[in-house]
Steps between C-alpha positions, in 0.01 A plus 500: 500500500623432855524141612424447869557177690308479827620240756398394840788520765862581476750274314666297774794347325796734423589295178150552370502866580826545326363326177183697511698826531712392219205461255321804625809706424521351154119542443506869558691542167179380319202598705413692813477220760412486865465217754267583784528285813184481716610421857406150628173483685552473878360228727415265211533192736170617641328532159337262265634505141191670373555790753863533394402513137248759554729729706779446227237579236408833657859598503550392147199684380618806679814517275288537183444824318223581256578362155737235633488153332539228761653163415538241769773239515295198564530131431180492311622778266605496141844346426740659261833431349744776547444623146122468555525706820699767313213521246263532798693794627527669164122483466447662836747778402324557159168542688644805663457389862621741769591215738503127468486351850607141568437346845661210674251414778550356848527133592127433446456682179255787438171609641182488287501878479858503352393233240200708411707806450765329298535522117669171459726233652846380408658173606876464506493111520283204583750466786467680829784735598545684827351848483861635576647323190214593281606868542842436347368275227228737399717814496755314292224403252381849468857606421531210258177612327643852442828367374296291257302800384818697444671212314786487746711200554373386847244237393585207271237289326 
């Protein structure tokens, strides 16, 4: 199974980019992983939130391949402990998925079309984090999940 993380816009802060790269490098020892960056929508100052969500949604859906399972990072999604998330990942792997695609949306969330196409939602916290920070936090959690599954000494209960 390949894990794909789709994000809107490039990572602006160098310290976040450095952390993301660190965990992506580590992750590649466990699972094929790719972070796809969809360029920011241009001229958003002249758009309503709904229009921006729809444009981003079209670009997100264009990243999908037949047979992908789409999971949205969404405040209304299911919350997991790190161990629970590792079990979630293990179940996805056991199903024989070709690609598991996670998406961090833009500032206004997801379009209705993206919600309809999704196979589930995951919440990282009841708190709100910047979309830039979520990238680092989530890539680290995917890495943590695989170290838990491999019984390696990264996670401590």
